[in-house]
BASENU-34413 format. One line per 3 residues: number of its first residue (from 1); their letters; for each residue x, y, z of C-alpha. Coordinates in steps of 0.1 Angstrom, whole numbers, plus 5000, padded with zeros to 4 digits. Layout:
% residues N
NUM> A> X:Y:Z | ...
This chain:
% residues 148
1> MEL> 1489:1035:8186 | 1459:1023:8198 | 1443:1030:8229
4> HER> 1446:0994:8242 | 1481:0990:8232 | 1491:1020:8251
7> VRE> 1470:1009:8284 | 1490:0977:8281 | 1523:0991:8272
10> FTK> 1516:1018:8302 | 1502:0997:8328 | 1535:0978:8322
13> QTV> 1558:1000:8322 | 1537:1010:8357 | 1543:0977:8371
16> AAM> 1579:0977:8366 | 1590:1009:8381 | 1574:0995:8411
19> GVP> 1595:0964:8409 | 1568:0940:8396 | 1575:0934:8363
22> LDV> 1540:0913:8346 | 1528:0901:8318 | 1500:0926:8305
25> TVV> 1468:0917:8290 | 1444:0946:8276 | 1407:0927:8269
28> DAG> 1372:0947:8256 | 1348:0927:8287 | 1316:0942:8271
31> DNI> 1310:0962:8303 | 1346:0970:8312 | 1378:0966:8298
34> RVE> 1404:0945:8311 | 1434:0952:8321 | 1452:0915:8333
37> LSG> 1482:0910:8352 | 1501:0875:8354 | 1538:0864:8364
40> EGG> 1563:0862:8393 | 1557:0884:8418 | 1515:0895:8411
43> EVL> 1510:0887:8450 | 1528:0920:8455 | 1500:0940:8448
46> LKR> 1475:0920:8460 | 1493:0922:8499 | 1468:0947:8523
49> RAE> 1432:0933:8506 | 1447:0947:8473 | 1457:0982:8478
52> ALD> 1479:0984:8453 | 1457:0969:8427 | 1426:0992:8435
55> ALQ> 1454:1020:8436 | 1471:1013:8393 | 1431:1008:8388
58> QIV> 1425:1041:8400 | 1453:1053:8381 | 1451:1038:8347
61> NTA> 1416:1053:8349 | 1425:1088:8357 | 1453:1089:8328
64> FRR> 1427:1072:8300 | 1394:1074:8307 | 1385:1106:8287
67> ELT> 1400:1084:8261 | 1368:1062:8260 | 1340:1070:8239
70> DDR> 1312:1058:8260 | 1310:1053:8296 | 1326:1024:8305
73> SFV> 1360:1021:8325 | 1394:1003:8334 | 1393:0974:8358
76> VDC> 1423:0959:8365 | 1433:0923:8378 | 1457:0903:8388
79> MDY> 1457:0868:8388 | 1422:0868:8387 | 1418:0885:8422
82> RKG> 1392:0905:8414 | 1371:0881:8397 | 1368:0861:8424
85> KDA> 1361:0892:8451 | 1334:0907:8422 | 1318:0870:8421
88> ELR> 1319:0870:8460 | 1300:0912:8457 | 1273:0901:8435
91> QMA> 1266:0870:8458 | 1267:0897:8485 | 1245:0920:8472
94> RFT> 1217:0889:8458 | 1222:0877:8500 | 1215:0917:8512
97> MEK> 1185:0919:8487 | 1170:0887:8496 | 1173:0899:8540
100> AKT> 1155:0934:8518 | 1123:0916:8511 | 1120:0905:8546
103> AGP> 1135:0924:8567 | 1135:0960:8550 | 1164:0982:8537
106> QEM> 1197:0973:8537 | 1229:0986:8538 | 1262:0979:8527
109> GPL> 1295:0992:8523 | 1309:1020:8528 | 1326:1004:8493
112> NPY> 1344:1023:8464 | 1325:1032:8432 | 1340:1001:8413
115> ARR> 1321:0980:8438 | 1296:1001:8442 | 1292:1001:8411
118> LVH> 1288:0959:8407 | 1267:0959:8437 | 1239:0989:8414
121> ITV> 1241:0966:8382 | 1233:0932:8408 | 1202:0952:8425
124> AED> 1189:0959:8386 | 1188:0926:8380 | 1156:0928:8396
127> PHM> 1126:0945:8390 | 1120:0946:8423 | 1143:0960:8436
130> SSE> 1162:0991:8441 | 1194:1007:8450 | 1211:1042:8461
133> SIG> 1239:1053:8473 | 1245:1077:8500 | 1272:1098:8515
136> DAF> 1300:1119:8505 | 1329:1106:8505 | 1353:1081:8480
139> LKT> 1334:1058:8500 | 1304:1054:8504 | 1272:1033:8518
142> VII> 1244:1015:8493 | 1205:1010:8507 | 1190:0981:8488
145> SVR> 1154:0980:8494 | 1124:0964:8479 | 1109:0988:8446
148> R> 1079:1011:8456
């Protein structure tokens, strides 16, 4: 069975075991592999700032990341929640970059690994800016500053 199909089946069985039978689609999105969930009851995964969705994403990545042949990871989304949050985070990173240009280094966080990656990718779009993660826990702070 192909990887995408195994991820789809695993995710479908996992959410069904949680009592939330959702439709699961796996899409190759270039820089990541999206596992998109839809159907009635999906809002259960979005409660408490989507803690259950984050946990499910961690489980899927832990189960299948080693089978990927590149540095991509799986992004689990439900009812386009993460798409909206990703756009919001990118906008916040751009705002923080502009602030760093006038007021000096700025902090964002604490952020989980997925959010930090999005911030670093957004900052890398501007050759005059740099970003660095600091901290030694799962949640780290990103410092955004003008490149020297």
